[in-house]
N, C-alpha and C positions, 0 to 999 in steps of 0.2 A: 634854503639852498646851500648845498655843501660848497666849501671853498678849500683851497689848498693852503696849508700852513707849514712853515718850517718851525720846528720845536727844538730847542736846545736845553741841555742840562749841564751844569758844571760838575766836574769830578771833585770828590772829597779832598784830594791832594793837589788840586789846581793844575793838573797836567793838561787840561784842555777840555773843551766841551764835547758832548756827544750830540749829534743832530739827527733828527728824523724829518721826513716829509710826510705829512698826514693830510688825508681828505676828511674834513669834519664840518659840522654845522656851526661851531663856535670855537673861539680860542680855548676856552675852558675844556671843551670836549676834546680838542686836539691834544692838549697837554695830558689829559687823563688817558687817552688812547695810546699815546707814545709811552707814557710811564708803564702802563699795563703790558704793552708789547715788549718792553725791555726785559721783563721777567726778574726773578729773585736775584740772580747774579748781578745784573745791571743795577738793580735797586740798591744793592749793598755797596756799590762803588760810586753812585751818584746821589745827589741831593735834590729831592722833588721840589723843595722850596726855591731852588734856583731856576726853575723852569721859565722859559721865555718863548712865547709864540708870536710869530709875525705872519700876516697874510701875504702870500706871494702875489705879486702884481700880474695882471693879465699880460701875456706875452713874455713872461720871464722864462729864461732858459736855465736849466740846471743840468749838472752832469750826474749820471748814474754811477755810483761808486760800488765796488764789490762789497758784499756783506762780509763782515769780519766778526 
């Protein structure tokens, strides 16, 4: 059963994390999906080894932010 995960990656120069909200079957799959969605420009600025995924709790609220 698919779950909602928040996935974050640290920037190479520690300016702050980049976060994704992903629907996936597992944490590993959520990280892979977020990494692939980021594309080459994103991948050149962030480090995949810093990826962290956390399952969102039922009833959690999150704010939709504009895509940048």
